[in-house]
Backbone bond lengths (Angstrom), bond angles and torsions (degrees), N, CA, C in turn:
res aa  C-N    CA-C-N  psi(-1)  N-CA   C-N-CA  omega(-1)  CA-C   N-CA-C  phi
1 M - - - 1.410 - - 1.520 111.77 -
2 V 1.307 118.16 -43.90 1.488 124.26 179.38 1.489 111.35 -124.25
3 E 1.295 118.17 122.73 1.458 120.51 179.57 1.563 103.81 -128.80
4 I 1.364 116.01 124.39 1.384 123.25 178.00 1.571 106.30 -123.45
5 R 1.329 111.71 126.09 1.521 121.10 -176.05 1.469 110.48 -128.12
6 G 1.326 115.28 125.19 1.476 121.39 169.87 1.521 114.93 53.90
7 L 1.319 121.15 34.25 1.392 126.67 -173.91 1.531 112.08 -76.26
8 H 1.363 114.23 119.52 1.480 123.20 -179.43 1.405 110.91 -127.41
9 K 1.352 119.37 130.34 1.502 122.75 -178.52 1.547 106.37 -138.72
10 S 1.290 116.88 129.55 1.483 122.00 174.29 1.536 109.24 -125.25
11 F 1.325 115.08 150.72 1.402 123.82 167.78 1.565 108.93 -113.59
12 G 1.344 116.96 101.08 1.482 116.16 -167.43 1.484 110.36 61.16
13 P 1.378 115.23 -135.48 1.445 118.76 -178.26 1.491 114.23 -77.67
14 L 1.373 117.50 -9.10 1.417 119.99 -176.84 1.549 114.11 -86.28
15 A 1.273 120.73 118.40 1.453 125.25 177.49 1.531 106.27 -83.67
16 V 1.320 117.97 118.50 1.453 123.26 -174.46 1.527 108.53 -100.52
17 L 1.327 119.08 -35.65 1.455 124.00 170.78 1.512 111.23 -126.77
18 R 1.366 113.57 134.85 1.507 115.10 -171.79 1.538 106.16 -125.55
19 D 1.307 116.03 100.62 1.457 120.17 168.02 1.557 110.44 58.41
20 I 1.282 119.28 53.59 1.417 123.17 179.38 1.503 112.49 -77.06
21 D 1.379 117.79 126.34 1.476 126.68 171.07 1.541 109.91 -118.00
22 L 1.276 116.01 118.01 1.514 119.37 179.06 1.593 105.47 -149.37
23 T 1.357 109.44 148.14 1.468 119.08 172.13 1.531 110.53 -132.70
24 M 1.359 117.17 128.01 1.402 121.09 174.64 1.504 112.78 -117.23
25 A 1.310 117.75 129.91 1.457 118.97 -176.93 1.528 109.73 -79.88
26 A 1.286 115.79 161.64 1.456 123.31 179.44 1.544 107.31 -65.64
27 G 1.360 116.91 135.51 1.491 118.46 177.33 1.528 112.31 84.85
28 S 1.357 119.73 -0.88 1.416 121.56 -173.36 1.542 108.55 -94.02
29 V 1.328 112.93 162.24 1.408 120.21 174.07 1.550 108.98 -120.53
30 T 1.318 116.17 119.16 1.492 122.14 -176.41 1.584 103.57 -112.81
31 V 1.289 115.21 129.26 1.371 122.44 175.63 1.526 110.96 -109.38
32 V 1.360 119.86 127.69 1.495 123.71 -175.44 1.497 103.76 -108.62
33 L 1.350 114.82 123.48 1.448 122.44 176.44 1.526 107.41 -114.59
34 G 1.304 112.80 162.81 1.514 118.50 173.35 1.492 110.51 158.38
35 P 1.287 117.52 160.83 1.485 121.17 179.80 1.481 110.19 -68.92
36 S 1.348 117.41 166.73 1.416 124.94 176.15 1.476 110.03 -57.17
37 G 1.329 117.93 132.53 1.510 121.84 -179.74 1.457 116.69 83.43
38 S 1.418 113.42 13.57 1.485 114.84 -175.32 1.538 110.26 -89.64
39 G 1.318 118.32 -5.24 1.499 121.74 177.32 1.533 114.72 106.34
40 K 1.294 118.29 5.11 1.458 123.37 -173.80 1.556 110.51 -56.97
41 S 1.335 114.80 -55.22 1.530 117.20 -177.84 1.440 111.65 -67.67
42 T 1.338 121.75 -35.57 1.421 127.89 177.71 1.568 107.57 -59.47
43 L 1.271 115.25 -43.96 1.458 120.51 179.46 1.541 108.35 -55.11
44 L 1.282 117.72 -54.77 1.427 121.18 -179.26 1.560 112.74 -57.38
45 R 1.298 116.02 -41.25 1.441 122.04 -178.28 1.534 111.78 -72.00
46 C 1.384 119.86 -21.63 1.401 121.15 175.56 1.608 106.91 -84.34
47 I 1.285 118.89 -27.99 1.391 119.36 178.23 1.610 115.72 -60.02
48 N 1.328 110.34 -42.48 1.462 112.62 174.05 1.562 114.78 -102.82
49 H 1.273 114.02 14.80 1.502 124.03 167.87 1.529 112.20 70.72
50 L 1.301 115.75 25.69 1.513 119.22 166.97 1.479 108.58 -65.15
51 E 1.355 115.12 -33.81 1.433 121.43 174.69 1.514 107.90 -116.03
52 K 1.299 118.38 142.02 1.483 119.87 -173.98 1.541 104.99 -105.81
53 P 1.331 116.79 116.14 1.428 120.65 174.68 1.611 115.94 -66.90
54 E 1.320 113.37 151.01 1.453 113.83 176.18 1.451 113.76 -75.73
55 R 1.443 114.97 -34.92 1.402 119.33 -175.96 1.573 105.23 -136.73
56 G 1.331 113.13 162.99 1.392 119.25 174.77 1.541 112.99 86.29
57 H 1.339 117.57 177.76 1.443 123.02 176.44 1.511 114.03 -147.67
58 V 1.333 113.22 164.14 1.442 120.23 177.23 1.536 106.42 -126.41
59 R 1.329 118.26 134.05 1.446 124.08 168.96 1.467 110.34 -117.72
60 V 1.326 112.25 137.78 1.537 116.74 172.86 1.528 104.06 -125.87
61 D 1.319 112.16 122.11 1.527 120.91 178.09 1.563 105.82 56.25
62 G 1.279 114.71 39.33 1.510 120.20 173.01 1.518 115.13 81.32
63 E 1.338 116.59 -0.03 1.463 119.40 178.38 1.514 112.80 -101.63
64 L 1.290 118.25 129.74 1.474 120.97 173.90 1.551 106.95 -62.11
65 I 1.352 115.35 137.92 1.400 117.93 179.86 1.545 111.62 -105.32
66 G 1.349 116.88 120.00 1.426 121.81 177.80 1.522 115.11 82.65
67 R 1.273 116.67 -1.39 1.478 122.31 -173.63 1.542 109.69 -140.18
68 R 1.306 114.11 157.61 1.428 120.56 169.18 1.507 107.25 -131.70
69 R 1.361 115.99 145.87 1.423 120.62 -178.43 1.513 112.66 -100.33
70 A 1.278 115.82 131.78 1.522 118.78 176.04 1.529 102.11 -135.70
71 G 1.349 114.18 108.71 1.461 123.29 -177.37 1.452 107.21 65.74
72 N 1.350 119.04 -123.79 1.419 123.42 -178.59 1.540 111.58 -98.15
73 H 1.315 119.47 15.27 1.431 119.49 -169.26 1.557 104.90 -124.22
74 L 1.426 113.58 148.03 1.399 123.07 173.23 1.491 108.88 -105.55
75 Y 1.392 117.00 135.58 1.498 119.64 176.27 1.520 107.45 -126.04
76 E 1.361 113.26 149.25 1.372 117.99 178.95 1.530 113.42 -70.76
77 L 1.354 112.72 139.45 1.462 119.82 173.91 1.540 111.77 -75.98
78 G 1.326 118.42 156.06 1.426 120.52 176.23 1.581 110.71 -70.18
79 E 1.239 117.36 159.53 1.513 122.70 -175.12 1.512 112.25 -56.51
80 R 1.336 117.52 -39.32 1.463 120.11 -179.78 1.472 112.12 -63.75
81 Q 1.365 115.17 -38.89 1.513 119.42 -179.63 1.529 109.71 -70.03
82 V 1.382 115.14 -38.35 1.492 116.23 178.47 1.549 110.45 -66.51
83 L 1.334 115.50 -39.62 1.525 116.59 179.55 1.563 108.57 -62.89
84 R 1.343 119.59 -38.09 1.390 119.81 178.07 1.527 111.89 -62.22
85 Q 1.311 116.79 -41.78 1.503 120.65 175.03 1.524 112.29 -60.34
86 R 1.336 114.81 -39.14 1.492 116.95 -177.10 1.540 111.18 -68.46
87 T 1.284 119.29 -17.53 1.509 119.32 177.15 1.453 109.07 -64.78
88 G 1.390 120.70 -25.36 1.425 121.51 176.78 1.448 117.10 -88.45
89 I 1.355 118.07 1.12 1.466 122.92 -174.91 1.618 105.77 -127.56
90 G 1.349 116.02 102.46 1.461 116.42 177.95 1.534 108.79 -74.91
91 F 1.307 113.74 154.55 1.468 124.16 178.26 1.481 111.81 -138.96
92 V 1.376 115.37 119.84 1.463 119.89 176.66 1.471 107.76 -111.40
93 F 1.285 117.51 119.87 1.479 124.17 -174.92 1.569 110.66 -93.72
94 Q 1.269 114.73 159.83 1.446 120.81 -177.88 1.584 110.23 -70.99
95 S 1.373 117.67 -22.00 1.448 119.57 -174.66 1.585 110.85 -108.59
96 F 1.324 114.88 22.19 1.491 124.00 172.08 1.553 114.45 68.03
97 N 1.423 116.47 -51.25 1.426 120.99 175.76 1.527 116.74 56.91
98 L 1.364 112.00 31.76 1.484 116.42 172.08 1.446 114.66 -73.05
99 F 1.323 119.74 149.11 1.477 124.00 170.53 1.546 110.21 -67.98
100 P 1.342 115.71 117.62 1.494 112.11 -175.67 1.543 116.48 -71.41
101 H 1.309 115.72 -20.13 1.524 121.15 -178.69 1.524 109.99 -87.99
102 L 1.284 120.65 -0.91 1.405 122.95 179.47 1.548 114.29 -111.54
103 T 1.269 120.88 146.13 1.488 123.93 178.18 1.463 106.08 -75.01
104 A 1.398 114.70 170.54 1.456 121.64 179.93 1.496 111.98 -54.31
105 V 1.343 116.92 -50.79 1.482 119.63 179.63 1.508 111.78 -61.66
106 E 1.280 115.45 -38.51 1.504 119.11 -177.12 1.518 109.50 -69.21
107 N 1.331 120.82 -37.44 1.430 128.23 178.42 1.580 105.15 -58.67
108 I 1.272 118.56 -47.02 1.455 124.23 -172.51 1.571 108.24 -72.68
109 A 1.287 117.11 -42.16 1.489 121.23 -176.70 1.501 115.90 -77.11
110 E 1.341 116.60 -16.74 1.463 119.45 -175.56 1.503 112.88 -56.87
111 A 1.298 119.39 -55.91 1.511 120.65 -175.40 1.566 111.52 -60.79
112 P 1.329 118.81 -45.22 1.510 117.74 179.59 1.498 110.99 -56.83
113 I 1.422 116.28 -39.35 1.437 119.05 -177.03 1.478 108.90 -70.31
114 S 1.314 119.05 -52.55 1.484 123.12 -171.75 1.487 111.16 -75.78
115 A 1.409 120.18 -44.24 1.453 118.27 -173.52 1.570 114.00 -90.86
116 L 1.376 113.73 -26.96 1.442 115.15 -176.94 1.533 112.88 -110.26
117 R 1.322 116.27 -2.66 1.434 125.12 -179.36 1.465 113.54 56.45
118 R 1.357 116.25 37.79 1.467 119.91 178.17 1.557 110.03 -76.83
119 P 1.278 119.27 147.41 1.474 119.02 175.12 1.528 111.71 -58.95
120 R 1.346 111.00 143.16 1.476 116.69 -175.82 1.565 113.46 -55.27
121 A 1.310 112.94 -42.23 1.464 118.73 -177.40 1.540 110.40 -62.54
122 E 1.382 116.64 -43.26 1.420 120.63 179.19 1.500 115.19 -65.11
123 A 1.415 111.85 -38.19 1.475 118.38 -178.35 1.549 106.82 -68.89
124 H 1.297 117.43 -43.25 1.495 119.48 -179.68 1.541 112.70 -62.66
125 R 1.385 112.68 -39.10 1.498 115.14 176.86 1.454 113.96 -62.87
126 R 1.323 115.11 -44.15 1.467 120.81 176.97 1.622 111.51 -63.95
127 A 1.349 113.77 -39.84 1.461 114.53 174.55 1.424 117.14 -61.44
128 R 1.412 118.02 -36.09 1.453 120.82 176.61 1.606 111.08 -67.03
129 E 1.363 114.55 -34.32 1.413 119.12 178.07 1.595 109.64 -64.70
130 L 1.307 113.58 -43.12 1.459 118.02 179.65 1.505 112.90 -66.34
131 L 1.280 116.46 -41.13 1.456 120.35 175.02 1.525 113.04 -57.62
132 A 1.298 116.26 -40.74 1.478 120.79 172.91 1.458 113.88 -66.57
133 R 1.359 115.58 -31.83 1.528 118.22 177.81 1.489 110.59 -67.05
134 V 1.345 119.86 -35.68 1.463 123.42 -178.87 1.541 111.31 -93.15
135 G 1.272 116.20 10.57 1.502 121.54 171.17 1.470 112.30 80.94
136 L 1.335 117.42 29.39 1.548 121.17 -176.92 1.553 110.46 -129.06
137 A 1.331 118.30 39.29 1.450 121.09 -178.72 1.484 110.96 -62.72
138 D 1.370 116.54 -26.98 1.489 121.20 -176.29 1.545 110.65 -88.32
139 K 1.292 117.70 3.52 1.535 119.15 -176.92 1.531 111.20 -115.25
140 V 1.264 116.49 25.99 1.534 120.87 -176.71 1.528 111.53 -57.19
141 D 1.335 118.12 -42.79 1.399 120.42 -173.66 1.527 113.86 -104.00
142 A 1.348 115.75 11.19 1.442 121.31 176.92 1.528 112.08 -76.88
143 Y 1.394 111.29 142.21 1.505 115.36 174.14 1.553 109.20 -90.61
144 P 1.372 117.29 156.97 1.418 118.18 -176.65 1.506 114.25 -53.74
145 R 1.318 122.03 -30.77 1.440 124.49 -177.63 1.601 108.34 -68.76
146 Q 1.345 117.84 -20.23 1.404 122.79 -176.06 1.551 108.98 -92.40
147 L 1.255 116.23 -1.06 1.506 118.88 179.21 1.499 115.35 -109.78
148 S 1.337 115.91 153.21 1.485 118.17 173.94 1.473 108.87 -74.89
149 G 1.340 114.31 165.21 1.432 119.80 178.18 1.616 112.66 -56.94
150 G 1.237 119.15 -37.00 1.458 123.51 176.14 1.492 113.34 -64.60
151 Q 1.372 112.38 -41.58 1.494 118.97 177.13 1.498 109.34 -68.02
152 Q 1.272 120.84 -44.09 1.466 122.33 177.02 1.529 112.31 -58.11
153 Q 1.251 116.21 -39.98 1.468 118.07 177.21 1.472 114.31 -69.19
154 R 1.309 116.74 -33.83 1.477 121.12 175.60 1.542 108.85 -67.51
155 V 1.276 120.98 -40.19 1.520 124.74 170.62 1.503 107.64 -55.85
156 A 1.327 116.96 -48.17 1.506 119.07 -178.53 1.531 110.19 -59.17
157 I 1.326 119.03 -41.43 1.442 119.80 179.42 1.480 109.87 -64.94
158 A 1.357 117.54 -42.79 1.511 121.78 177.63 1.473 109.28 -59.87
159 R 1.358 119.52 -38.32 1.436 121.85 -179.85 1.515 111.63 -65.96
160 A 1.335 117.34 -39.18 1.482 121.48 174.34 1.445 113.33 -63.53
161 L 1.370 118.71 -32.79 1.441 122.70 175.60 1.530 117.05 -72.76
162 A 1.338 113.01 -21.69 1.475 118.73 -172.42 1.511 111.91 -63.70
163 L 1.299 123.35 -25.81 1.406 126.35 176.71 1.510 115.79 -89.92
164 D 1.435 113.70 11.72 1.507 120.15 -178.26 1.541 111.45 44.86
165 P 1.361 117.69 56.90 1.435 118.96 -176.93 1.503 114.17 -70.41
166 K 1.404 113.49 158.87 1.430 118.32 174.38 1.462 111.12 -79.85
167 L 1.317 119.53 -21.42 1.447 128.36 -169.40 1.495 108.96 -149.11
168 I 1.345 115.30 138.99 1.457 118.83 173.88 1.519 108.37 -122.73
169 L 1.322 116.86 129.05 1.496 125.01 173.29 1.470 109.17 -100.83
170 F 1.334 113.72 133.95 1.449 119.90 -179.60 1.573 107.29 -124.14
171 D 1.372 116.26 118.92 1.394 123.11 -176.61 1.533 113.45 -102.50
172 E 1.283 115.80 87.65 1.527 120.70 -174.30 1.579 111.19 44.05
173 P 1.311 113.04 61.92 1.495 119.41 -175.25 1.494 116.50 -65.00
174 T 1.357 118.93 -15.09 1.468 119.06 178.77 1.468 112.83 -113.32
175 S 1.312 119.99 3.39 1.521 123.39 -173.53 1.582 111.18 -69.28
176 A 1.290 118.27 -22.65 1.474 121.46 -178.00 1.461 111.35 -98.23
177 L 1.358 116.92 8.43 1.518 119.22 -171.65 1.569 109.55 -105.69
178 D 1.294 115.07 146.90 1.460 118.59 170.07 1.601 111.39 -61.43
179 P 1.292 119.52 139.07 1.463 119.52 -173.65 1.517 115.55 -47.37
180 E 1.343 117.66 -35.93 1.470 117.41 -179.97 1.532 116.34 -69.41
181 L 1.382 113.08 -13.24 1.444 117.85 -178.50 1.527 114.61 -99.70
182 V 1.366 114.46 -8.96 1.452 118.98 179.61 1.537 115.09 -60.98
183 G 1.333 116.02 -39.58 1.444 119.50 179.55 1.461 117.18 -59.38
184 E 1.268 119.53 -34.89 1.479 120.04 -177.74 1.466 109.96 -70.26
185 V 1.324 119.99 -34.50 1.402 122.77 177.09 1.565 113.49 -73.24
186 L 1.284 115.33 -41.53 1.457 120.71 176.55 1.574 109.53 -64.40
187 D 1.303 117.55 -31.64 1.464 117.47 179.34 1.580 110.90 -66.47
188 V 1.332 113.30 -38.13 1.514 116.62 177.68 1.539 110.90 -66.07
189 M 1.346 116.37 -40.43 1.450 122.06 178.00 1.499 109.61 -65.29
190 R 1.338 120.39 -39.51 1.446 120.08 173.80 1.489 116.00 -57.23
191 D 1.409 112.77 -43.46 1.477 119.16 176.77 1.515 109.71 -60.89
192 L 1.286 119.39 -42.11 1.524 121.20 178.85 1.494 108.22 -60.40
193 A 1.351 116.41 -52.36 1.509 119.23 -175.96 1.556 109.91 -57.74
194 R 1.293 116.37 -40.63 1.503 118.04 -176.22 1.549 110.96 -71.79
195 A 1.360 111.68 -21.53 1.520 115.48 178.40 1.540 110.54 -84.50
196 G 1.285 118.93 -0.75 1.466 123.48 178.21 1.520 112.93 88.47
197 T 1.271 120.14 20.43 1.482 120.50 177.26 1.535 110.18 -73.01
198 T 1.346 117.65 128.19 1.407 121.35 174.41 1.501 113.08 -68.94
199 M 1.350 119.25 120.81 1.407 120.23 -169.57 1.617 109.99 -134.29
200 I 1.208 116.60 139.95 1.499 121.48 168.33 1.569 107.26 -120.33
201 V 1.234 120.10 119.88 1.417 125.99 -165.20 1.583 110.02 -123.90
202 V 1.336 116.18 112.77 1.514 117.88 169.38 1.566 104.56 -89.32
203 T 1.283 116.63 123.91 1.457 120.65 -176.98 1.557 107.86 -163.65
204 H 1.305 111.88 161.78 1.488 120.14 172.43 1.539 107.61 -113.20
205 E 1.287 119.74 14.69 1.429 126.23 174.79 1.500 112.45 -81.97
206 I 1.369 114.09 82.40 1.426 123.46 -173.72 1.570 111.47 -57.16
207 G 1.321 113.19 -40.67 1.445 117.24 -177.35 1.609 109.33 -63.36
208 F 1.281 115.30 -39.27 1.509 116.56 177.21 1.559 110.36 -64.62
209 A 1.297 117.53 -41.94 1.438 122.59 177.00 1.489 111.15 -58.61
210 R 1.323 116.82 -48.51 1.456 122.19 -178.53 1.561 110.59 -63.43
211 E 1.284 115.73 -36.39 1.466 118.74 -171.48 1.561 110.57 -82.96
212 L 1.317 119.30 -39.13 1.467 121.01 -167.49 1.539 116.42 -123.17
213 A 1.266 115.02 -16.39 1.531 115.28 -176.08 1.527 107.72 -72.46
214 D 1.400 114.34 139.73 1.441 121.90 167.91 1.562 106.94 -82.61
215 T 1.323 116.95 -38.57 1.407 119.36 -178.60 1.585 110.35 -136.85
216 V 1.322 117.55 136.56 1.443 122.39 171.83 1.471 109.40 -107.71
217 V 1.337 118.52 131.42 1.460 126.71 -178.66 1.526 107.08 -114.29
218 F 1.280 118.70 127.95 1.468 121.66 175.75 1.549 110.21 -110.13
219 L 1.300 110.78 118.65 1.571 116.22 179.03 1.544 106.61 -105.58
220 D 1.327 111.79 145.81 1.452 118.07 172.03 1.649 108.02 -153.03
221 E 1.294 111.43 124.55 1.439 118.76 -175.65 1.475 114.81 54.18
222 G 1.247 114.95 42.53 1.486 125.82 177.70 1.536 117.03 72.21
223 R 1.318 116.99 16.01 1.422 121.08 178.07 1.590 112.88 -124.86
224 V 1.311 114.40 146.83 1.501 117.31 177.17 1.535 103.83 -78.81
225 I 1.323 113.18 114.35 1.486 122.57 -178.25 1.567 110.03 -80.98
226 E 1.355 111.28 -44.57 1.453 117.85 176.90 1.509 110.71 -161.83
227 Q 1.315 118.12 157.53 1.468 122.35 178.01 1.540 105.44 -152.56
228 G 1.347 113.26 154.01 1.399 118.59 178.76 1.582 109.34 164.12
229 P 1.336 116.93 -174.25 1.449 120.95 176.31 1.569 111.31 -59.13
230 P 1.279 117.09 154.11 1.511 117.49 179.57 1.492 116.13 -56.51
231 A 1.325 114.70 -41.14 1.497 117.87 -179.38 1.505 112.88 -63.70
232 E 1.367 115.58 -26.46 1.498 120.47 177.45 1.478 112.12 -80.99
233 V 1.349 119.93 -48.29 1.413 122.88 -171.67 1.563 108.48 -79.82
234 L 1.252 119.06 -42.80 1.441 123.33 -174.93 1.544 113.66 -76.99
235 D 1.367 116.43 -38.28 1.417 121.76 -176.64 1.507 114.25 -96.88
236 H 1.267 118.97 -25.74 1.488 125.58 -175.09 1.501 112.06 -139.31
237 P 1.371 117.72 51.95 1.424 120.56 -179.30 1.560 110.75 -59.12
238 R 1.333 115.74 143.37 1.453 119.72 179.93 1.498 113.02 -89.95
239 H 1.335 115.68 -29.12 1.481 120.31 -169.27 1.507 110.37 -101.51
240 D 1.328 114.69 140.96 1.466 120.85 -177.89 1.518 111.98 -59.19
241 R 1.373 117.98 -38.17 1.428 120.30 179.75 1.565 110.91 -63.51
242 T 1.279 116.90 -41.23 1.563 119.31 177.67 1.500 108.81 -64.77
243 R 1.336 118.45 -42.89 1.464 118.56 -179.61 1.507 111.29 -65.51
244 A 1.346 120.49 -37.29 1.475 122.34 178.55 1.573 110.13 -65.80
245 F 1.320 114.91 -44.70 1.433 118.22 179.34 1.488 113.53 -63.41
246 L 1.322 118.83 -45.09 1.479 121.44 -179.38 1.567 110.09 -68.08
247 S 1.287 116.09 -33.74 1.494 118.76 178.16 1.554 111.52 -56.86
248 K 1.359 111.88 -37.77 1.509 119.09 178.98 1.548 111.12 -73.50
249 V 1.319 114.06 -48.58 1.479 119.59 -170.67 1.538 108.15 -70.97
250 L 1.394 119.89 -33.91 1.395 119.04 179.76 1.497 114.80 -92.15
251 A 1.352 115.25 0.49 1.544 119.23 -179.20 1.543 109.43 -61.51
């Protein structure tokens, strides 16, 4: 499903990602761990081409993202083509990013209407189904300011699902939540994982990683330090940096 080869991204003189090579199978859950500044969020943003890497490429379901190949060269796609590709890659941010002037159902229906040209009635019907799926059937007409942080994040997940994506990226989806609200968001993510949704999750929720990840990837200073099954990386890390990080997170 996802193939990343030789991915390198810098901001000025600072190299944030250094020759990343990763492969994620369809229907798998990959959890990305690492200290602050290790490149985790930048990796997600390069996967859907919100950030343009200097080198390397990303393929999702066999399709080059943000680039086209001509001979031995890669060329940038136009913005309209990139936007079309992004409709197949859901993105759930840590800060929800809901439109404050739209209700929950309108937030979810907006992209299918504007990006996929779906009829408004069909988009709203699907949005109501998705709100029910994330346990918010009674919040159809609520505005973001009327929802708790956990409820807003569940609306954001429903919004990502509204475009029927091949892949969903989660960028620390629980980090902005009060501790008592984290569980309700993780429950929705568990349901998605068990339904076979391909997910790449940047998180510090080690329990989630241990329970549902097929692969745990540890990044440090823009490099993949180690990767493997949760029992291997979390319980028997090979690298000193991984052991030091986990000792702090699990303390």
